[in-house]
C-alpha positions in Angstrom: -12.6 5.4 4.3 -10.3 5.1 7.2 -10.4 7.9 9.9 -6.7 8.0 10.3 -4.3 7.2 7.3 -0.8 6.2 8.6 1.4 8.5 6.4 4.6 7.5 7.7 3.9 3.9 6.4 3.0 5.4 3.0 6.0 7.0 2.9 7.9 3.8 3.8 6.2 2.0 0.9 6.9 4.7 -1.5 10.4 4.1 -0.8 10.6 0.4 -0.9 12.6 -1.2 -3.8 12.2 -5.2 -3.3 10.4 -6.4 -6.3 9.4 -9.5 -4.2 7.1 -7.4 -2.2 3.9 -4.9 -3.0 2.4 -2.6 -0.5 -1.2 -1.6 -0.4 -3.1 0.9 1.8 -6.4 -0.7 3.5 -8.9 2.0 3.5 -10.7 0.2 6.2 -7.9 0.3 9.0 -5.8 3.0 7.5 -2.5 1.0 7.7 -0.2 -0.1 4.8 -0.1 -4.1 4.1 2.9 -5.8 3.1 2.0 -8.2 0.4 4.7 -10.9 -0.5 4.3 -11.5 -4.3 6.4 -14.5 -4.6 5.7 -16.4 -1.2 4.1 -19.8 -2.1 2.6 -20.3 1.6 -1.2 -20.4 2.0 -1.2 -17.5 4.3 0.7 -15.4 1.6 -1.8 -16.4 -1.2 -5.1 -15.7 0.8 -3.8 -12.2 1.6 -3.1 -11.8 -2.0 -6.5 -12.9 -2.8 -7.8 -10.5 -0.3 -6.3 -7.6 -1.5 -7.5 -8.5 -5.3 -10.9 -8.9 -4.3 -11.1 -5.6 -2.5 -8.6 -3.8 -5.1 -9.9 -0.4 -5.8 -12.9 -0.5 -3.1 -10.8 -1.1 -0.1 -7.1 -1.5 -1.0 -4.9 0.7 -2.9 -1.6 -0.1 -4.6 1.4 2.1 -3.4 4.1 2.0 -5.8 7.9 1.9 -4.6 11.2 2.9 -5.9 11.1 6.5 -5.1 14.4 7.8 -3.3 13.8 9.6 -0.1 10.2 10.5 -0.3 8.8 13.6 1.4 5.6 14.7 2.8 4.8 16.3 -0.5 5.1 12.9 -2.3 2.7 11.3 0.2 0.3 14.1 -0.3 0.8 13.6 -4.3 -0.1 9.9 -3.9 -3.0 10.6 -1.7 -4.4 13.0 -4.0 -3.6 10.8 -7.1 -5.9 8.2 -5.4 -8.7 10.6 -4.6 -8.0 10.2 -0.9 -7.1 13.8 -0.4 
């Protein structure tokens, strides 16, 4: 697991409302990846494939749509994923 999880990036991902983008926490780096779901480019497809291949082990999905997420929301998500 990453030594330092970027909680601010998780908070931003929890607030995201764009349905064309998904967010995943990379446990190796502690950073949140922005994955374009509808981009047909080879780069976007390669990123989607990488995330799906490592889903559950390396990458964890962060659901968006939460209005004004707080530190408690980030902590709740981390606990639900078994990361806190």
